[in-house]
C-alpha positions as CSV (number, residue, x, y, z in Angstrom):
1,M,190.9,102.3,187.1
2,E,189.3,101.9,190.4
3,K,189.3,98.7,192.4
4,E,186.2,96.4,192.7
5,T,185.5,94.4,195.4
6,I,183.3,91.5,194.2
7,Q,181.6,89.1,196.8
8,T,182.0,85.5,196.5
9,F,180.2,82.7,198.2
10,E,183.2,80.4,199.4
11,T,186.5,82.4,199.6
12,G,185.4,85.4,200.7
13,P,186.3,89.0,198.5
14,V,188.2,88.9,195.3
15,V,189.4,92.5,194.6
16,R,189.9,93.3,190.9
17,D,191.7,96.0,189.2
18,A,193.6,96.2,185.9
19,A,196.9,95.4,187.7
20,L,196.2,92.6,189.4
21,E,194.8,91.0,186.1
22,R,198.1,92.1,184.6
23,A,200.0,90.5,187.4
24,L,198.6,87.2,186.9
25,V,198.3,87.0,183.3
26,R,202.3,88.1,183.4
27,K,203.1,85.6,186.1
28,L,201.2,82.8,183.9
29,D,203.0,84.3,181.0
30,M,206.3,84.3,182.6
31,R,206.2,80.5,183.2
32,V,203.8,78.8,180.9
33,L,204.8,80.2,177.9
34,P,208.4,79.6,177.6
35,T,207.7,75.8,178.7
36,V,205.7,75.2,176.1
37,F,207.7,76.9,173.1
38,L,210.5,74.8,174.1
39,I,208.2,71.5,174.1
40,Y,206.7,72.3,171.1
41,I,210.5,73.0,169.4
42,M,211.7,69.6,170.8
43,N,208.1,68.2,169.4
44,Y,208.8,68.6,165.8
45,I,212.7,68.2,166.2
46,D,211.7,64.7,167.4
47,R,209.1,64.4,164.5
48,N,211.0,65.6,161.7
49,G,214.2,64.2,162.7
50,I,213.7,61.4,159.9
51,T,213.6,64.2,157.5
52,T,217.1,65.6,158.4
53,A,218.3,61.7,158.9
54,R,217.4,61.2,155.3
55,L,219.8,63.5,154.3
56,K,223.0,61.4,156.1
57,G,222.4,57.6,155.3
58,L,219.1,56.6,157.1
59,E,217.6,55.2,154.0
60,Q,221.0,53.2,153.1
61,D,222.0,51.9,156.4
62,L,218.3,50.5,156.5
63,G,218.0,49.2,153.6
64,L,214.9,51.4,152.9
65,T,212.8,51.8,149.5
66,D,211.2,55.1,148.6
67,L,207.8,53.5,149.4
68,Q,209.1,52.7,152.8
69,Y,210.4,56.0,153.6
70,S,206.8,57.4,152.7
71,I,205.3,54.8,155.0
72,I,207.7,55.3,157.9
73,L,206.6,58.7,157.6
74,S,202.8,58.3,157.7
75,V,202.4,55.5,160.1
76,L,203.0,58.4,162.8
77,Y,199.6,59.6,161.7
78,A,198.1,56.5,161.8
79,T,198.3,57.0,165.9
80,Y,198.5,60.4,166.0
81,C,195.1,61.3,164.7
82,P,193.2,59.0,166.4
83,A,194.8,59.1,169.9
84,Q,194.2,63.1,170.3
85,V,190.3,62.8,170.5
86,P,190.3,60.3,173.5
87,S,193.7,62.0,174.7
88,N,191.9,65.5,175.6
89,M,189.0,63.7,176.5
90,A,190.7,62.2,179.2
91,L,192.5,65.8,179.7
92,N,189.1,67.2,181.0
93,Y,189.1,64.4,183.2
94,I,192.3,64.5,184.7
95,K,192.9,67.0,187.4
96,R,196.6,67.2,187.1
97,P,197.2,67.7,183.3
98,S,200.8,69.3,184.4
99,L,201.7,65.9,185.2
100,Y,199.8,64.1,182.3
101,I,201.4,66.4,179.6
102,G,205.0,66.4,181.2
103,G,204.8,62.7,181.5
104,C,203.6,62.2,177.2
105,V,207.0,64.2,176.5
106,V,209.0,62.4,178.6
107,L,207.7,59.4,176.8
108,W,207.8,60.6,173.2
109,G,211.9,61.8,174.0
110,L,212.6,57.8,175.0
111,I,210.7,56.4,172.3
112,S,212.6,59.2,169.7
113,A,216.0,58.3,171.2
114,L,215.1,54.7,170.5
115,T,214.8,55.2,166.8
116,G,218.3,55.7,167.1
117,V,219.1,51.9,167.9
118,T,216.9,50.4,164.9
119,Q,218.5,48.1,162.2
120,S,215.5,47.4,160.3
121,F,212.6,48.5,158.4
122,R,210.2,47.1,161.1
123,G,212.4,48.7,163.8
124,I,211.8,52.2,162.8
125,L,208.3,51.3,161.8
126,A,207.4,50.5,165.4
127,C,209.0,53.8,166.7
128,R,207.2,55.9,164.7
129,L,203.9,54.0,165.0
130,F,204.2,54.3,169.3
131,L,205.2,57.8,168.6
132,G,202.3,59.2,167.7
133,I,200.1,58.2,170.7
134,P,202.7,60.1,173.2
135,E,202.3,63.1,170.7
136,A,199.0,63.4,170.1
137,A,198.7,64.7,173.7
138,F,200.7,68.1,173.3
139,Y,199.2,70.7,171.2
140,P,195.5,69.8,171.2
141,G,196.0,69.5,175.1
142,T,197.8,72.5,175.9
143,M,195.6,74.0,173.6
144,Y,193.0,73.6,175.7
145,M,194.9,74.2,178.9
146,L,195.4,77.8,177.6
147,S,191.8,78.3,176.8
148,S,191.1,77.4,180.3
149,W,193.3,80.2,181.8
150,Y,193.2,83.3,178.8
151,T,190.1,84.9,177.7
152,K,189.2,85.4,173.8
153,K,191.1,88.6,173.3
154,E,194.6,87.1,175.5
155,L,194.5,83.5,173.2
156,A,195.7,84.5,170.1
157,F,198.5,85.8,170.7
158,R,199.9,82.9,173.4
159,S,198.8,80.2,171.3
160,A,201.4,81.8,168.3
161,I,203.5,82.0,170.9
162,L,203.3,78.2,171.4
163,Y,203.1,77.7,167.5
164,S,205.9,79.5,166.7
165,G,207.7,77.2,168.8
166,L,206.9,74.7,166.0
167,L,208.2,77.2,163.3
168,I,211.4,77.8,165.0
169,S,211.9,74.3,165.4
170,N,212.2,74.1,161.6
171,A,214.9,76.5,161.8
172,F,216.9,75.5,165.2
173,G,216.4,71.8,164.6
174,S,217.9,72.2,160.6
175,L,220.8,74.2,162.5
176,M,220.8,71.4,165.3
177,A,221.0,68.5,162.7
178,A,223.6,70.3,160.6
179,G,225.9,70.5,163.6
180,I,225.7,66.9,164.7
181,L,225.3,65.2,161.3
182,G,228.5,67.2,160.1
183,N,230.4,66.6,163.2
184,M,229.4,63.4,164.9
185,D,230.0,60.7,162.1
186,G,231.6,57.8,163.1
187,K,232.0,58.9,166.8
188,R,232.5,56.2,169.2
189,G,231.4,54.1,166.1
190,I,228.1,55.3,165.3
191,R,226.5,57.0,162.4
192,A,225.4,60.9,162.8
193,W,221.7,60.1,161.9
194,R,222.1,58.0,164.9
195,W,223.3,60.4,167.1
196,L,221.0,63.1,165.9
197,F,217.9,60.8,167.5
198,Y,219.9,59.8,171.0
199,I,220.6,63.8,171.1
200,E,217.4,65.0,170.8
201,G,215.5,62.7,172.5
202,S,217.8,63.1,175.6
203,I,217.2,66.8,175.7
204,T,213.4,66.3,175.2
205,I,213.4,63.8,178.0
206,C,214.9,66.6,180.6
207,I,212.6,69.5,179.3
208,G,209.7,67.1,180.2
209,L,210.5,66.6,183.6
210,L,210.9,70.2,184.3
211,S,207.4,70.6,182.4
212,M,205.9,68.6,185.0
213,W,206.6,71.8,187.8
214,L,206.3,74.1,185.5
215,L,203.1,74.0,183.9
216,P,199.7,74.7,185.4
217,D,196.6,72.9,186.0
218,Y,193.3,74.5,186.1
219,P,192.4,77.7,187.8
220,H,191.1,76.1,190.6
221,N,193.9,73.9,191.5
222,T,197.0,74.8,190.2
223,R,199.5,74.4,193.0
224,W,201.8,77.4,192.2
225,M,199.1,80.0,192.7
226,S,197.2,81.4,195.7
227,P,193.6,81.0,196.6
228,E,193.1,84.8,195.4
229,E,195.0,84.2,191.9
230,R,192.9,80.9,191.4
231,R,189.6,82.5,192.6
232,L,190.8,85.6,190.4
233,A,191.2,83.2,187.3
234,Q,187.9,82.0,187.6
235,V,186.3,84.8,187.6
236,R,188.3,86.2,184.3
237,I,187.1,83.2,182.5
238,A,183.6,83.2,183.6
239,E,183.0,87.0,182.8
240,D,184.7,86.5,179.2
241,A,181.9,84.1,177.8
242,G,179.3,85.0,180.5
243,E,179.2,81.4,181.9
244,A,181.4,79.6,184.4
245,D,184.1,77.5,182.6
246,K,182.8,74.4,184.3
247,D,180.8,71.5,183.3
248,N,177.4,69.9,184.8
249,K,176.8,66.6,186.0
250,E,175.9,65.5,182.6
251,D,178.6,66.9,180.8
252,T,181.0,63.6,181.1
253,P,184.0,63.2,179.0
254,V,181.8,61.1,176.5
255,H,178.8,63.3,176.4
256,G,181.3,66.7,175.4
257,L,182.3,64.0,172.1
258,K,179.0,63.7,171.6
259,L,178.0,67.1,171.5
260,A,181.2,68.0,169.4
261,A,180.3,65.3,166.8
262,M,176.6,66.8,166.8
263,D,177.7,70.2,166.0
264,P,178.1,70.9,161.7
265,V,180.7,73.6,162.5
266,V,183.4,71.2,164.3
267,W,182.9,68.9,161.4
268,A,183.3,72.0,159.1
269,F,186.2,73.1,160.9
270,S,187.8,69.4,160.7
271,I,187.6,69.2,156.7
272,M,188.9,72.8,156.5
273,N,192.0,71.7,158.7
274,I,192.5,68.7,156.6
275,A,193.1,70.4,153.2
276,Q,194.9,72.9,154.9
277,L,197.3,70.4,156.4
278,L,197.6,69.0,152.8
279,G,198.2,72.1,151.2
280,L,201.2,72.6,153.8
281,S,202.6,68.8,154.0
282,F,205.7,70.5,152.6
283,V,207.0,70.9,156.0
284,N,208.1,67.2,156.1
285,F,210.4,67.6,153.0
286,F,211.5,71.4,153.6
287,P,215.2,70.2,153.9
288,T,214.5,68.2,150.4
289,L,212.8,71.2,148.8
290,T,215.8,73.3,150.0
291,A,218.3,70.5,148.9
292,T,216.9,71.4,145.3
293,L,218.7,74.5,145.4
294,G,222.0,72.6,144.2
295,F,223.9,73.0,147.5
296,S,225.5,70.9,150.0
297,T,223.7,68.8,152.8
298,T,225.2,71.5,155.4
299,V,224.4,74.1,153.6
300,S,220.9,73.0,152.2
301,L,220.3,72.6,156.3
302,L,221.5,76.0,157.0
303,L,219.3,77.5,154.3
304,C,216.3,75.7,156.2
305,A,216.4,78.1,159.1
306,P,215.5,81.8,157.5
307,P,212.2,81.1,156.0
308,W,211.0,79.9,159.7
309,V,212.8,82.4,161.7
310,F,210.4,84.8,159.8
311,S,208.0,82.9,159.9
312,A,207.8,82.6,163.6
313,I,208.1,86.4,163.6
314,V,205.0,87.0,161.2
315,C,203.0,84.3,163.2
316,C,203.0,86.4,166.4
317,L,202.4,89.7,164.9
318,N,199.4,88.2,163.2
319,A,198.2,86.7,166.6
320,W,198.3,89.9,168.5
321,H,196.4,91.9,165.6
322,A,193.8,89.3,166.1
323,D,193.9,90.0,169.5
324,K,193.6,93.3,168.7
325,T,190.8,93.2,166.4
326,G,189.0,90.1,167.5
327,E,189.1,89.2,163.6
328,R,190.1,85.7,162.4
329,F,189.2,84.8,159.3
330,M,191.7,86.9,157.5
331,H,194.1,86.0,160.0
332,V,193.8,82.4,159.4
333,S,193.3,82.0,155.6
334,G,194.8,85.2,154.3
335,W,198.2,83.6,154.6
336,W,197.4,80.6,152.7
337,W,197.2,82.9,149.6
338,G,200.6,83.5,150.1
339,V,201.7,80.0,150.2
340,M,199.3,79.7,146.9
341,A,202.0,82.5,145.2
342,G,205.1,80.7,146.4
343,F,203.5,77.4,144.9
344,I,203.0,79.3,141.5
345,I,206.6,80.9,142.0
346,G,207.7,77.0,142.0
347,L,206.0,75.9,139.2
348,S,207.4,79.0,137.0
349,T,210.8,78.7,137.5
350,M,214.0,76.5,138.6
351,H,215.7,80.1,139.5
352,I,217.7,79.6,142.6
353,G,216.3,82.9,143.9
354,A,213.1,82.8,142.9
355,R,212.5,79.2,144.2
356,Y,214.2,80.6,148.0
357,V,211.7,83.4,148.1
358,S,208.9,81.0,147.5
359,L,210.0,79.0,150.7
360,F,209.4,81.8,152.7
361,L,206.1,82.5,151.3
362,M,205.4,78.7,151.7
363,A,206.7,78.8,155.6
364,C,204.4,81.5,156.5
365,G,201.4,79.4,155.6
366,Y,201.7,77.7,159.1
367,T,200.7,81.5,160.2
368,G,197.2,80.9,159.3
369,F,197.5,77.0,161.1
370,A,199.1,78.6,164.2
371,M,195.0,80.5,164.4
372,T,192.9,77.5,163.7
373,L,192.6,76.0,167.1
374,V,192.3,79.5,168.6
375,W,188.9,79.9,166.4
376,V,187.6,76.4,167.4
377,S,188.3,77.8,170.9
378,N,186.4,80.9,170.5
379,V,183.8,79.3,168.6
380,V,183.2,76.1,170.8
381,V,183.0,77.5,174.1
382,R,180.8,76.1,176.7
383,P,180.9,73.2,178.1
384,P,184.7,72.4,178.8
385,A,184.1,69.0,177.6
386,K,183.0,69.7,174.5
387,R,185.5,72.4,173.6
388,A,188.1,69.4,174.8
389,A,187.0,67.2,172.4
390,A,186.4,69.5,169.5
391,I,190.0,70.5,169.6
392,G,190.7,67.1,169.5
393,L,188.6,66.1,167.1
394,V,189.6,69.2,164.8
395,N,193.4,68.9,165.5
396,G,193.4,64.7,165.2
397,I,191.0,64.7,161.8
398,G,193.0,67.6,160.4
399,N,196.3,65.8,160.6
400,L,194.9,63.2,158.2
401,G,196.1,65.9,155.4
402,N,200.0,65.0,157.1
403,L,199.0,61.7,156.4
404,M,198.0,62.5,153.0
405,G,200.9,64.9,152.7
406,S,203.5,62.1,152.9
407,Y,203.0,60.6,150.0
408,T,202.3,63.9,148.0
409,W,206.1,64.8,147.6
410,K,207.0,61.7,146.0
411,A,211.3,61.6,145.1
412,D,209.6,60.5,141.5
413,W,208.2,64.0,141.1
414,G,211.3,65.9,142.3
415,P,213.5,67.8,141.9
416,D,210.8,70.7,140.7
417,Y,207.8,69.0,142.3
418,H,205.2,70.2,140.1
419,Q,202.7,67.8,141.0
420,S,203.0,68.2,144.2
421,M,202.7,72.0,144.4
422,A,199.8,71.7,142.4
423,I,197.7,69.3,144.6
424,S,198.9,71.5,147.6
425,L,197.8,74.3,145.8
426,A,194.3,73.3,145.3
427,A,193.7,72.0,148.6
428,L,194.6,75.4,150.0
429,A,192.3,76.9,147.4
430,F,189.4,74.1,148.9
431,S,190.3,75.3,152.5
432,T,189.7,79.0,151.6
433,V,186.4,78.3,150.3
434,L,185.5,76.1,153.9
435,S,186.7,79.2,155.6
436,A,184.8,81.6,154.1
437,G,181.7,79.6,154.8
438,I,182.4,79.1,158.6
439,R,182.4,82.6,158.6
440,Q,179.2,83.1,157.0
441,F,177.8,80.3,159.3
442,L,178.7,82.3,162.3
443,L,177.9,85.7,160.8
444,R,174.2,84.4,161.0
445,E,174.8,82.7,164.6
446,N,175.5,85.9,166.5
447,R,172.4,87.3,164.7
448,R,170.6,84.8,166.5
449,Q,172.2,84.9,169.9
450,D,169.2,86.6,171.6
451,R,167.1,83.5,171.0
452,I,169.7,80.5,172.0
453,E,168.6,78.9,175.0
454,I,171.1,79.5,177.8
455,D,172.3,77.0,180.7
456,A,171.2,78.5,183.6
457,N,173.3,76.2,185.7
458,R,176.7,77.9,184.1
459,V,175.3,81.1,184.0
460,D,174.3,81.0,187.6
461,E,177.9,79.8,188.3
462,A,179.2,82.5,186.9
463,A,176.7,85.2,188.5
464,R,178.3,83.5,191.9
465,L,182.0,83.7,191.2
466,E,181.3,87.2,189.7
467,G,179.3,88.5,192.6
468,I,176.8,90.2,190.6
469,S,172.9,89.0,190.3
470,F,171.5,86.1,188.2
471,E,169.6,88.9,186.3
472,Q,172.9,90.5,185.7
473,A,175.3,87.7,184.7
474,L,172.2,86.8,182.2
475,E,172.4,90.2,180.3
476,K,176.3,89.6,179.9
477,R,175.6,85.6,178.5
478,K,173.4,87.4,175.9
479,G,176.1,90.0,174.7
480,F,178.3,87.0,173.9
481,R,178.9,87.0,170.4
482,Y,181.3,84.4,168.3
483,L,184.8,85.5,166.7
484,Y,184.7,85.7,162.9
């Protein structure tokens, strides 16, 4: 590809060719993706440590009833869900998201470690309640940050790398827990489940401190990029949507929230996400489900790993194909049908082999969830303040499904959990219907794109960044289409 010199008005010419863009994306990938991958592993290890600690005496030591255990599972979402919207609104305003996200990682690592010193229901309830606040900043905040750097055709695969950290955490967390719970009980007079929180929390704190240096800020102010790289990054994103990725003066975080709250498609995504996460709420009880196969605690934890490793591989392949094709509906909702097949198997038999196969199908359901916020980012593109609020709303409201799911997999319904699977199956069927409705809505919106009012300020900024005329930038903006 021949080099193209684009004249800009503030920093001089930006030389663009395929090699330069590949080098920029590679630099981002090598630094950002391993960091967010590791953070997300620890995010879910810390959050779900309580489910593995349950297998080694947590309930007995703290005198918890079955209802109290469900409460400490669900109370995290009482802070996690509502905190996501203001957190993402703040992130759109904060100039250094690397410090904000990294600081939140350190804070939740500290709270997770302190869970190990609790002596009562009230103590562990308080830890879980506060844990949801810093955790709320990470996933929606990181998705917003990635959408500020990667184009529509790059974002799905990168978000899958991020989300595969969650999937691997279910495998790696079980392996780590098996080692700690199997070998640390009674060391220095401390119960193994307490060591689990101490060790996992300490690892998270170290990763959080490193992430403050490793994560980027925004394309215009990242410290470890040259001025030419920062300029090129801004041009890429402006060209991708036909508008500069920049808020106008009136686009405050509160105005962005108002725009998102008035958009019906944001609410459709939010309700779809509630149903989806209710259907996938088995994740918080996966070690318990594996234990129904009838093996020892250590073997049950080891058996948790293969389904999630397989799911992580499938997740990345699905996102890679979604980037190549630009299709979203089937890459999101198609995987829920596999989960429903897994539930049907679980409802039909207690055969060990069949139920273990069903766990693989269930784990792969999270492949669809990994694409949900990608789809939101592709649909709610500008202004950035609206995109940040929309991501926070969809993920924050959607996690009410996890809150409801905390009460769906009751111990009284084990070991077959037929009622739990039936509820989850119905939720995923409803989510599929909603996603089909969103697809039809976007098809209709694409047909009327040429008649939609266009923000001249962001088109003018895009023209300036790309070094083209306003008329050329306007034609590019008119060519924008939603991915469905």
